[in-house]
mmCIF entry with sequence, helices, sheets and N, C-alpha, C, O atoms, coordinates in Angstrom:
data_MODEL
# 
_entry.id   MODEL 
# 
_entity.id                         1 
_entity.type                       polymer 
_entity.pdbx_number_of_molecules   1 
# 
_entity_poly.entity_id                      1 
_entity_poly.type                           'polypeptide(L)' 
_entity_poly.nstd_linkage                   no 
_entity_poly.nstd_monomer                   no 
_entity_poly.pdbx_seq_one_letter_code       MHLRADQDTQQEPPPAAFSAIWDLPELYKNKENPFIQKFDLVGR 
_entity_poly.pdbx_seq_one_letter_code_can   MHLRADQDTQQEPPPAAFSAIWDLPELYKNKENPFIQKFDLVGR 
_entity_poly.pdbx_strand_id                 A 
# 
loop_
_entity_poly_seq.entity_id 
_entity_poly_seq.num 
_entity_poly_seq.mon_id 
_entity_poly_seq.hetero 
1 1  MET n 
1 2  HIS n 
1 3  LEU n 
1 4  ARG n 
1 5  ALA n 
1 6  ASP n 
1 7  GLN n 
1 8  ASP n 
1 9  THR n 
1 10 GLN n 
1 11 GLN n 
1 12 GLU n 
1 13 PRO n 
1 14 PRO n 
1 15 PRO n 
1 16 ALA n 
1 17 ALA n 
1 18 PHE n 
1 19 SER n 
1 20 ALA n 
1 21 ILE n 
1 22 TRP n 
1 23 ASP n 
1 24 LEU n 
1 25 PRO n 
1 26 GLU n 
1 27 LEU n 
1 28 TYR n 
1 29 LYS n 
1 30 ASN n 
1 31 LYS n 
1 32 GLU n 
1 33 ASN n 
1 34 PRO n 
1 35 PHE n 
1 36 ILE n 
1 37 GLN n 
1 38 LYS n 
1 39 PHE n 
1 40 ASP n 
1 41 LEU n 
1 42 VAL n 
1 43 GLY n 
1 44 ARG n 
# 
_struct_asym.id          A 
_struct_asym.entity_id   1 
# 
_struct_conf.conf_type_id            HELX_P 
_struct_conf.id                      HELX_P1 
_struct_conf.pdbx_PDB_helix_id       AA1 
_struct_conf.beg_label_comp_id       SER 
_struct_conf.beg_label_asym_id       A 
_struct_conf.beg_label_seq_id        19 
_struct_conf.pdbx_beg_PDB_ins_code   ? 
_struct_conf.end_label_comp_id       TRP 
_struct_conf.end_label_asym_id       A 
_struct_conf.end_label_seq_id        22 
_struct_conf.pdbx_end_PDB_ins_code   ? 
_struct_conf.beg_auth_comp_id        SER 
_struct_conf.beg_auth_asym_id        A 
_struct_conf.beg_auth_seq_id         19 
_struct_conf.end_auth_comp_id        TRP 
_struct_conf.end_auth_asym_id        A 
_struct_conf.end_auth_seq_id         22 
_struct_conf.pdbx_PDB_helix_class    1 
_struct_conf.details                 ? 
_struct_conf.pdbx_PDB_helix_length   4 
# 
_struct_conf_type.id          HELX_P 
_struct_conf_type.criteria    ? 
_struct_conf_type.reference   ? 
# 
_struct_sheet.id               AA1 
_struct_sheet.type             ? 
_struct_sheet.number_strands   2 
_struct_sheet.details          ? 
# 
_struct_sheet_order.sheet_id     AA1 
_struct_sheet_order.range_id_1   1 
_struct_sheet_order.range_id_2   2 
_struct_sheet_order.offset       ? 
_struct_sheet_order.sense        anti-parallel 
# 
loop_
_struct_sheet_range.sheet_id 
_struct_sheet_range.id 
_struct_sheet_range.beg_label_comp_id 
_struct_sheet_range.beg_label_asym_id 
_struct_sheet_range.beg_label_seq_id 
_struct_sheet_range.pdbx_beg_PDB_ins_code 
_struct_sheet_range.end_label_comp_id 
_struct_sheet_range.end_label_asym_id 
_struct_sheet_range.end_label_seq_id 
_struct_sheet_range.pdbx_end_PDB_ins_code 
_struct_sheet_range.beg_auth_comp_id 
_struct_sheet_range.beg_auth_asym_id 
_struct_sheet_range.beg_auth_seq_id 
_struct_sheet_range.end_auth_comp_id 
_struct_sheet_range.end_auth_asym_id 
_struct_sheet_range.end_auth_seq_id 
AA1 1 GLU A 26 ? LYS A 29 ? GLU A 26 LYS A 29 
AA1 2 LYS A 38 ? ASP A 40 ? LYS A 38 ASP A 40 
# 
loop_
_atom_site.group_PDB 
_atom_site.id 
_atom_site.type_symbol 
_atom_site.label_atom_id 
_atom_site.label_alt_id 
_atom_site.label_comp_id 
_atom_site.label_asym_id 
_atom_site.label_entity_id 
_atom_site.label_seq_id 
_atom_site.pdbx_PDB_ins_code 
_atom_site.Cartn_x 
_atom_site.Cartn_y 
_atom_site.Cartn_z 
_atom_site.occupancy 
_atom_site.B_iso_or_equiv 
_atom_site.pdbx_formal_charge 
_atom_site.auth_seq_id 
_atom_site.auth_comp_id 
_atom_site.auth_asym_id 
_atom_site.auth_atom_id 
_atom_site.pdbx_PDB_model_num 
ATOM 1   N N  . MET A 1 1  ? 21.253  -31.292 4.841  1.00 0.00 ? 1  MET A N  1 
ATOM 2   C CA . MET A 1 1  ? 20.427  -30.413 5.636  1.00 0.00 ? 1  MET A CA 1 
ATOM 3   C C  . MET A 1 1  ? 20.017  -31.136 6.916  1.00 0.00 ? 1  MET A C  1 
ATOM 4   O O  . MET A 1 1  ? 19.494  -32.250 6.861  1.00 0.00 ? 1  MET A O  1 
ATOM 5   N N  . HIS A 1 2  ? 20.248  -30.517 8.048  1.00 0.00 ? 2  HIS A N  1 
ATOM 6   C CA . HIS A 1 2  ? 19.907  -31.106 9.316  1.00 0.00 ? 2  HIS A CA 1 
ATOM 7   C C  . HIS A 1 2  ? 18.732  -30.379 9.927  1.00 0.00 ? 2  HIS A C  1 
ATOM 8   O O  . HIS A 1 2  ? 18.764  -29.155 10.053 1.00 0.00 ? 2  HIS A O  1 
ATOM 9   N N  . LEU A 1 3  ? 17.706  -31.093 10.307 1.00 0.00 ? 3  LEU A N  1 
ATOM 10  C CA . LEU A 1 3  ? 16.536  -30.501 10.952 1.00 0.00 ? 3  LEU A CA 1 
ATOM 11  C C  . LEU A 1 3  ? 16.411  -30.998 12.366 1.00 0.00 ? 3  LEU A C  1 
ATOM 12  O O  . LEU A 1 3  ? 16.600  -32.183 12.640 1.00 0.00 ? 3  LEU A O  1 
ATOM 13  N N  . ARG A 1 4  ? 16.097  -30.107 13.249 1.00 0.00 ? 4  ARG A N  1 
ATOM 14  C CA . ARG A 1 4  ? 15.851  -30.500 14.637 1.00 0.00 ? 4  ARG A CA 1 
ATOM 15  C C  . ARG A 1 4  ? 14.364  -30.593 14.846 1.00 0.00 ? 4  ARG A C  1 
ATOM 16  O O  . ARG A 1 4  ? 13.597  -29.982 14.102 1.00 0.00 ? 4  ARG A O  1 
ATOM 17  N N  . ALA A 1 5  ? 13.937  -31.341 15.839 1.00 0.00 ? 5  ALA A N  1 
ATOM 18  C CA . ALA A 1 5  ? 12.513  -31.542 16.088 1.00 0.00 ? 5  ALA A CA 1 
ATOM 19  C C  . ALA A 1 5  ? 11.827  -30.266 16.501 1.00 0.00 ? 5  ALA A C  1 
ATOM 20  O O  . ALA A 1 5  ? 10.626  -30.117 16.275 1.00 0.00 ? 5  ALA A O  1 
ATOM 21  N N  . ASP A 1 6  ? 12.557  -29.326 17.109 1.00 0.00 ? 6  ASP A N  1 
ATOM 22  C CA . ASP A 1 6  ? 11.907  -28.087 17.545 1.00 0.00 ? 6  ASP A CA 1 
ATOM 23  C C  . ASP A 1 6  ? 11.898  -26.989 16.474 1.00 0.00 ? 6  ASP A C  1 
ATOM 24  O O  . ASP A 1 6  ? 11.394  -25.894 16.722 1.00 0.00 ? 6  ASP A O  1 
ATOM 25  N N  . GLN A 1 7  ? 12.439  -27.263 15.311 1.00 0.00 ? 7  GLN A N  1 
ATOM 26  C CA . GLN A 1 7  ? 12.406  -26.296 14.219 1.00 0.00 ? 7  GLN A CA 1 
ATOM 27  C C  . GLN A 1 7  ? 11.123  -26.435 13.431 1.00 0.00 ? 7  GLN A C  1 
ATOM 28  O O  . GLN A 1 7  ? 10.663  -27.548 13.176 1.00 0.00 ? 7  GLN A O  1 
ATOM 29  N N  . ASP A 1 8  ? 10.538  -25.303 13.041 1.00 0.00 ? 8  ASP A N  1 
ATOM 30  C CA . ASP A 1 8  ? 9.335   -25.309 12.209 1.00 0.00 ? 8  ASP A CA 1 
ATOM 31  C C  . ASP A 1 8  ? 9.744   -25.433 10.749 1.00 0.00 ? 8  ASP A C  1 
ATOM 32  O O  . ASP A 1 8  ? 10.449  -24.571 10.225 1.00 0.00 ? 8  ASP A O  1 
ATOM 33  N N  . THR A 1 9  ? 9.303   -26.501 10.089 1.00 0.00 ? 9  THR A N  1 
ATOM 34  C CA . THR A 1 9  ? 9.689   -26.748 8.706  1.00 0.00 ? 9  THR A CA 1 
ATOM 35  C C  . THR A 1 9  ? 8.737   -26.116 7.706  1.00 0.00 ? 9  THR A C  1 
ATOM 36  O O  . THR A 1 9  ? 9.055   -26.050 6.519  1.00 0.00 ? 9  THR A O  1 
ATOM 37  N N  . GLN A 1 10 ? 7.565   -25.644 8.158  1.00 0.00 ? 10 GLN A N  1 
ATOM 38  C CA . GLN A 1 10 ? 6.630   -25.030 7.249  1.00 0.00 ? 10 GLN A CA 1 
ATOM 39  C C  . GLN A 1 10 ? 6.876   -23.534 7.171  1.00 0.00 ? 10 GLN A C  1 
ATOM 40  O O  . GLN A 1 10 ? 7.125   -22.874 8.180  1.00 0.00 ? 10 GLN A O  1 
ATOM 41  N N  . GLN A 1 11 ? 6.804   -23.016 5.962  1.00 0.00 ? 11 GLN A N  1 
ATOM 42  C CA . GLN A 1 11 ? 6.967   -21.578 5.731  1.00 0.00 ? 11 GLN A CA 1 
ATOM 43  C C  . GLN A 1 11 ? 5.608   -20.934 5.606  1.00 0.00 ? 11 GLN A C  1 
ATOM 44  O O  . GLN A 1 11 ? 4.653   -21.568 5.157  1.00 0.00 ? 11 GLN A O  1 
ATOM 45  N N  . GLU A 1 12 ? 5.513   -19.660 6.004  1.00 0.00 ? 12 GLU A N  1 
ATOM 46  C CA . GLU A 1 12 ? 4.276   -18.941 5.847  1.00 0.00 ? 12 GLU A CA 1 
ATOM 47  C C  . GLU A 1 12 ? 4.025   -18.626 4.379  1.00 0.00 ? 12 GLU A C  1 
ATOM 48  O O  . GLU A 1 12 ? 4.962   -18.305 3.647  1.00 0.00 ? 12 GLU A O  1 
ATOM 49  N N  . PRO A 1 13 ? 2.786   -18.713 3.943  1.00 0.00 ? 13 PRO A N  1 
ATOM 50  C CA . PRO A 1 13 ? 2.487   -18.362 2.545  1.00 0.00 ? 13 PRO A CA 1 
ATOM 51  C C  . PRO A 1 13 ? 2.639   -16.847 2.347  1.00 0.00 ? 13 PRO A C  1 
ATOM 52  O O  . PRO A 1 13 ? 2.535   -16.086 3.310  1.00 0.00 ? 13 PRO A O  1 
ATOM 53  N N  . PRO A 1 14 ? 2.881   -16.412 1.124  1.00 0.00 ? 14 PRO A N  1 
ATOM 54  C CA . PRO A 1 14 ? 2.998   -14.971 0.880  1.00 0.00 ? 14 PRO A CA 1 
ATOM 55  C C  . PRO A 1 14 ? 1.659   -14.281 1.170  1.00 0.00 ? 14 PRO A C  1 
ATOM 56  O O  . PRO A 1 14 ? 0.606   -14.907 1.045  1.00 0.00 ? 14 PRO A O  1 
ATOM 57  N N  . PRO A 1 15 ? 1.688   -13.021 1.549  1.00 0.00 ? 15 PRO A N  1 
ATOM 58  C CA . PRO A 1 15 ? 0.440   -12.326 1.859  1.00 0.00 ? 15 PRO A CA 1 
ATOM 59  C C  . PRO A 1 15 ? -0.470  -12.192 0.637  1.00 0.00 ? 15 PRO A C  1 
ATOM 60  O O  . PRO A 1 15 ? -0.005  -12.081 -0.497 1.00 0.00 ? 15 PRO A O  1 
ATOM 61  N N  . ALA A 1 16 ? -1.760  -12.204 0.896  1.00 0.00 ? 16 ALA A N  1 
ATOM 62  C CA . ALA A 1 16 ? -2.732  -12.070 -0.189 1.00 0.00 ? 16 ALA A CA 1 
ATOM 63  C C  . ALA A 1 16 ? -2.704  -10.644 -0.738 1.00 0.00 ? 16 ALA A C  1 
ATOM 64  O O  . ALA A 1 16 ? -2.185  -9.733  -0.092 1.00 0.00 ? 16 ALA A O  1 
ATOM 65  N N  . ALA A 1 17 ? -3.254  -10.462 -1.907 1.00 0.00 ? 17 ALA A N  1 
ATOM 66  C CA . ALA A 1 17 ? -3.239  -9.161  -2.571 1.00 0.00 ? 17 ALA A CA 1 
ATOM 67  C C  . ALA A 1 17 ? -3.999  -8.111  -1.760 1.00 0.00 ? 17 ALA A C  1 
ATOM 68  O O  . ALA A 1 17 ? -3.615  -6.942  -1.745 1.00 0.00 ? 17 ALA A O  1 
ATOM 69  N N  . PHE A 1 18 ? -5.070  -8.523  -1.089 1.00 0.00 ? 18 PHE A N  1 
ATOM 70  C CA . PHE A 1 18 ? -5.871  -7.564  -0.337 1.00 0.00 ? 18 PHE A CA 1 
ATOM 71  C C  . PHE A 1 18 ? -5.356  -7.332  1.077  1.00 0.00 ? 18 PHE A C  1 
ATOM 72  O O  . PHE A 1 18 ? -5.934  -6.525  1.804  1.00 0.00 ? 18 PHE A O  1 
ATOM 73  N N  . SER A 1 19 ? -4.316  -7.994  1.482  1.00 0.00 ? 19 SER A N  1 
ATOM 74  C CA . SER A 1 19 ? -3.755  -7.758  2.817  1.00 0.00 ? 19 SER A CA 1 
ATOM 75  C C  . SER A 1 19 ? -3.286  -6.320  3.003  1.00 0.00 ? 19 SER A C  1 
ATOM 76  O O  . SER A 1 19 ? -3.401  -5.762  4.094  1.00 0.00 ? 19 SER A O  1 
ATOM 77  N N  . ALA A 1 20 ? -2.763  -5.727  1.950  1.00 0.00 ? 20 ALA A N  1 
ATOM 78  C CA . ALA A 1 20 ? -2.320  -4.342  2.032  1.00 0.00 ? 20 ALA A CA 1 
ATOM 79  C C  . ALA A 1 20 ? -3.494  -3.421  2.279  1.00 0.00 ? 20 ALA A C  1 
ATOM 80  O O  . ALA A 1 20 ? -3.353  -2.430  2.995  1.00 0.00 ? 20 ALA A O  1 
ATOM 81  N N  . ILE A 1 21 ? -4.649  -3.720  1.707  1.00 0.00 ? 21 ILE A N  1 
ATOM 82  C CA . ILE A 1 21 ? -5.845  -2.898  1.912  1.00 0.00 ? 21 ILE A CA 1 
ATOM 83  C C  . ILE A 1 21 ? -6.304  -2.989  3.371  1.00 0.00 ? 21 ILE A C  1 
ATOM 84  O O  . ILE A 1 21 ? -6.645  -1.972  3.974  1.00 0.00 ? 21 ILE A O  1 
ATOM 85  N N  . TRP A 1 22 ? -6.313  -4.192  3.937  1.00 0.00 ? 22 TRP A N  1 
ATOM 86  C CA . TRP A 1 22 ? -6.771  -4.349  5.314  1.00 0.00 ? 22 TRP A CA 1 
ATOM 87  C C  . TRP A 1 22 ? -5.790  -3.775  6.295  1.00 0.00 ? 22 TRP A C  1 
ATOM 88  O O  . TRP A 1 22 ? -6.150  -3.524  7.445  1.00 0.00 ? 22 TRP A O  1 
ATOM 89  N N  . ASP A 1 23 ? -4.546  -3.556  5.877  1.00 0.00 ? 23 ASP A N  1 
ATOM 90  C CA . ASP A 1 23 ? -3.577  -2.939  6.752  1.00 0.00 ? 23 ASP A CA 1 
ATOM 91  C C  . ASP A 1 23 ? -3.753  -1.430  6.847  1.00 0.00 ? 23 ASP A C  1 
ATOM 92  O O  . ASP A 1 23 ? -3.144  -0.793  7.707  1.00 0.00 ? 23 ASP A O  1 
ATOM 93  N N  . LEU A 1 24 ? -4.568  -0.853  5.986  1.00 0.00 ? 24 LEU A N  1 
ATOM 94  C CA . LEU A 1 24 ? -4.839  0.586   6.024  1.00 0.00 ? 24 LEU A CA 1 
ATOM 95  C C  . LEU A 1 24 ? -6.165  0.816   6.744  1.00 0.00 ? 24 LEU A C  1 
ATOM 96  O O  . LEU A 1 24 ? -7.217  0.842   6.106  1.00 0.00 ? 24 LEU A O  1 
ATOM 97  N N  . PRO A 1 25 ? -6.126  0.981   8.056  1.00 0.00 ? 25 PRO A N  1 
ATOM 98  C CA . PRO A 1 25 ? -7.378  1.063   8.787  1.00 0.00 ? 25 PRO A CA 1 
ATOM 99  C C  . PRO A 1 25 ? -8.181  2.344   8.537  1.00 0.00 ? 25 PRO A C  1 
ATOM 100 O O  . PRO A 1 25 ? -9.411  2.322   8.569  1.00 0.00 ? 25 PRO A O  1 
ATOM 101 N N  . GLU A 1 26 ? -7.495  3.441   8.292  1.00 0.00 ? 26 GLU A N  1 
ATOM 102 C CA . GLU A 1 26 ? -8.182  4.710   8.153  1.00 0.00 ? 26 GLU A CA 1 
ATOM 103 C C  . GLU A 1 26 ? -8.040  5.213   6.726  1.00 0.00 ? 26 GLU A C  1 
ATOM 104 O O  . GLU A 1 26 ? -6.949  5.607   6.313  1.00 0.00 ? 26 GLU A O  1 
ATOM 105 N N  . LEU A 1 27 ? -9.132  5.203   5.968  1.00 0.00 ? 27 LEU A N  1 
ATOM 106 C CA . LEU A 1 27 ? -9.102  5.633   4.581  1.00 0.00 ? 27 LEU A CA 1 
ATOM 107 C C  . LEU A 1 27 ? -9.399  7.127   4.403  1.00 0.00 ? 27 LEU A C  1 
ATOM 108 O O  . LEU A 1 27 ? -8.938  7.755   3.450  1.00 0.00 ? 27 LEU A O  1 
ATOM 109 N N  . TYR A 1 28 ? -10.168 7.674   5.330  1.00 0.00 ? 28 TYR A N  1 
ATOM 110 C CA . TYR A 1 28 ? -10.575 9.088   5.212  1.00 0.00 ? 28 TYR A CA 1 
ATOM 111 C C  . TYR A 1 28 ? -10.744 9.656   6.600  1.00 0.00 ? 28 TYR A C  1 
ATOM 112 O O  . TYR A 1 28 ? -11.274 8.993   7.492  1.00 0.00 ? 28 TYR A O  1 
ATOM 113 N N  . LYS A 1 29 ? -10.286 10.906  6.787  1.00 0.00 ? 29 LYS A N  1 
ATOM 114 C CA . LYS A 1 29 ? -10.453 11.595  8.062  1.00 0.00 ? 29 LYS A CA 1 
ATOM 115 C C  . LYS A 1 29 ? -10.487 13.091  7.808  1.00 0.00 ? 29 LYS A C  1 
ATOM 116 O O  . LYS A 1 29 ? -9.546  13.676  7.272  1.00 0.00 ? 29 LYS A O  1 
ATOM 117 N N  . ASN A 1 30 ? -11.614 13.699  8.215  1.00 0.00 ? 30 ASN A N  1 
ATOM 118 C CA . ASN A 1 30 ? -11.773 15.141  8.083  1.00 0.00 ? 30 ASN A CA 1 
ATOM 119 C C  . ASN A 1 30 ? -12.763 15.585  9.159  1.00 0.00 ? 30 ASN A C  1 
ATOM 120 O O  . ASN A 1 30 ? -13.966 15.370  9.018  1.00 0.00 ? 30 ASN A O  1 
ATOM 121 N N  . LYS A 1 31 ? -12.271 16.194  10.221 1.00 0.00 ? 31 LYS A N  1 
ATOM 122 C CA . LYS A 1 31 ? -13.118 16.595  11.334 1.00 0.00 ? 31 LYS A CA 1 
ATOM 123 C C  . LYS A 1 31 ? -14.081 17.721  10.983 1.00 0.00 ? 31 LYS A C  1 
ATOM 124 O O  . LYS A 1 31 ? -15.082 17.923  11.671 1.00 0.00 ? 31 LYS A O  1 
ATOM 125 N N  . GLU A 1 32 ? -13.786 18.444  9.930  1.00 0.00 ? 32 GLU A N  1 
ATOM 126 C CA . GLU A 1 32 ? -14.656 19.579  9.537  1.00 0.00 ? 32 GLU A CA 1 
ATOM 127 C C  . GLU A 1 32 ? -15.812 19.158  8.647  1.00 0.00 ? 32 GLU A C  1 
ATOM 128 O O  . GLU A 1 32 ? -16.726 19.953  8.433  1.00 0.00 ? 32 GLU A O  1 
ATOM 129 N N  . ASN A 1 33 ? -15.810 17.957  8.128  1.00 0.00 ? 33 ASN A N  1 
ATOM 130 C CA . ASN A 1 33 ? -16.890 17.475  7.286  1.00 0.00 ? 33 ASN A CA 1 
ATOM 131 C C  . ASN A 1 33 ? -18.113 17.161  8.177  1.00 0.00 ? 33 ASN A C  1 
ATOM 132 O O  . ASN A 1 33 ? -17.979 16.380  9.119  1.00 0.00 ? 33 ASN A O  1 
ATOM 133 N N  . PRO A 1 34 ? -19.286 17.737  7.914  1.00 0.00 ? 34 PRO A N  1 
ATOM 134 C CA . PRO A 1 34 ? -20.448 17.507  8.776  1.00 0.00 ? 34 PRO A CA 1 
ATOM 135 C C  . PRO A 1 34 ? -21.099 16.126  8.594  1.00 0.00 ? 34 PRO A C  1 
ATOM 136 O O  . PRO A 1 34 ? -21.866 15.701  9.458  1.00 0.00 ? 34 PRO A O  1 
ATOM 137 N N  . PHE A 1 35 ? -20.816 15.425  7.504  1.00 0.00 ? 35 PHE A N  1 
ATOM 138 C CA . PHE A 1 35 ? -21.451 14.149  7.247  1.00 0.00 ? 35 PHE A CA 1 
ATOM 139 C C  . PHE A 1 35 ? -20.575 12.953  7.577  1.00 0.00 ? 35 PHE A C  1 
ATOM 140 O O  . PHE A 1 35 ? -21.007 12.037  8.277  1.00 0.00 ? 35 PHE A O  1 
ATOM 141 N N  . ILE A 1 36 ? -19.368 12.957  7.086  1.00 0.00 ? 36 ILE A N  1 
ATOM 142 C CA . ILE A 1 36 ? -18.448 11.836  7.310  1.00 0.00 ? 36 ILE A CA 1 
ATOM 143 C C  . ILE A 1 36 ? -17.147 12.409  7.872  1.00 0.00 ? 36 ILE A C  1 
ATOM 144 O O  . ILE A 1 36 ? -16.397 13.074  7.157  1.00 0.00 ? 36 ILE A O  1 
ATOM 145 N N  . GLN A 1 37 ? -16.887 12.152  9.135  1.00 0.00 ? 37 GLN A N  1 
ATOM 146 C CA . GLN A 1 37 ? -15.646 12.626  9.745  1.00 0.00 ? 37 GLN A CA 1 
ATOM 147 C C  . GLN A 1 37 ? -14.528 11.607  9.573  1.00 0.00 ? 37 GLN A C  1 
ATOM 148 O O  . GLN A 1 37 ? -13.358 11.974  9.458  1.00 0.00 ? 37 GLN A O  1 
ATOM 149 N N  . LYS A 1 38 ? -14.891 10.326  9.555  1.00 0.00 ? 38 LYS A N  1 
ATOM 150 C CA . LYS A 1 38 ? -13.853 9.286   9.505  1.00 0.00 ? 38 LYS A CA 1 
ATOM 151 C C  . LYS A 1 38 ? -14.437 8.046   8.835  1.00 0.00 ? 38 LYS A C  1 
ATOM 152 O O  . LYS A 1 38 ? -15.582 7.671   9.086  1.00 0.00 ? 38 LYS A O  1 
ATOM 153 N N  . PHE A 1 39 ? -13.633 7.416   7.980  1.00 0.00 ? 39 PHE A N  1 
ATOM 154 C CA . PHE A 1 39 ? -14.046 6.194   7.282  1.00 0.00 ? 39 PHE A CA 1 
ATOM 155 C C  . PHE A 1 39 ? -12.946 5.123   7.497  1.00 0.00 ? 39 PHE A C  1 
ATOM 156 O O  . PHE A 1 39 ? -11.798 5.304   7.091  1.00 0.00 ? 39 PHE A O  1 
ATOM 157 N N  . ASP A 1 40 ? -13.323 4.038   8.128  1.00 0.00 ? 40 ASP A N  1 
ATOM 158 C CA . ASP A 1 40 ? -12.390 2.948   8.430  1.00 0.00 ? 40 ASP A CA 1 
ATOM 159 C C  . ASP A 1 40 ? -12.862 1.633   7.808  1.00 0.00 ? 40 ASP A C  1 
ATOM 160 O O  . ASP A 1 40 ? -14.064 1.405   7.675  1.00 0.00 ? 40 ASP A O  1 
ATOM 161 N N  . LEU A 1 41 ? -11.932 0.784   7.434  1.00 0.00 ? 41 LEU A N  1 
ATOM 162 C CA . LEU A 1 41 ? -12.236 -0.581  7.055  1.00 0.00 ? 41 LEU A CA 1 
ATOM 163 C C  . LEU A 1 41 ? -11.874 -1.466  8.231  1.00 0.00 ? 41 LEU A C  1 
ATOM 164 O O  . LEU A 1 41 ? -10.771 -1.382  8.770  1.00 0.00 ? 41 LEU A O  1 
ATOM 165 N N  . VAL A 1 42 ? -12.813 -2.315  8.625  1.00 0.00 ? 42 VAL A N  1 
ATOM 166 C CA . VAL A 1 42 ? -12.590 -3.194  9.776  1.00 0.00 ? 42 VAL A CA 1 
ATOM 167 C C  . VAL A 1 42 ? -12.945 -4.606  9.364  1.00 0.00 ? 42 VAL A C  1 
ATOM 168 O O  . VAL A 1 42 ? -13.968 -4.834  8.717  1.00 0.00 ? 42 VAL A O  1 
ATOM 169 N N  . GLY A 1 43 ? -12.095 -5.561  9.741  1.00 0.00 ? 43 GLY A N  1 
ATOM 170 C CA . GLY A 1 43 ? -12.407 -6.954  9.499  1.00 0.00 ? 43 GLY A CA 1 
ATOM 171 C C  . GLY A 1 43 ? -11.526 -7.543  8.408  1.00 0.00 ? 43 GLY A C  1 
ATOM 172 O O  . GLY A 1 43 ? -10.596 -6.910  7.908  1.00 0.00 ? 43 GLY A O  1 
ATOM 173 N N  . ARG A 1 44 ? -11.847 -8.748  8.070  1.00 0.00 ? 44 ARG A N  1 
ATOM 174 C CA . ARG A 1 44 ? -11.132 -9.485  7.027  1.00 0.00 ? 44 ARG A CA 1 
ATOM 175 C C  . ARG A 1 44 ? -12.065 -10.279 6.207  1.00 0.00 ? 44 ARG A C  1 
ATOM 176 O O  . ARG A 1 44 ? -11.639 -10.966 5.279  1.00 0.00 ? 44 ARG A O  1 
# 
């Protein structure tokens, strides 16, 4: 195996279990609901 100095030898770790949840920004949306029109998860 030949490695060059400009090649990155570290691999990214697999995504965490909750990464899929944070990728879903909008969990609920209903413009006709008078109390909650939209529910988003923001942050990590």
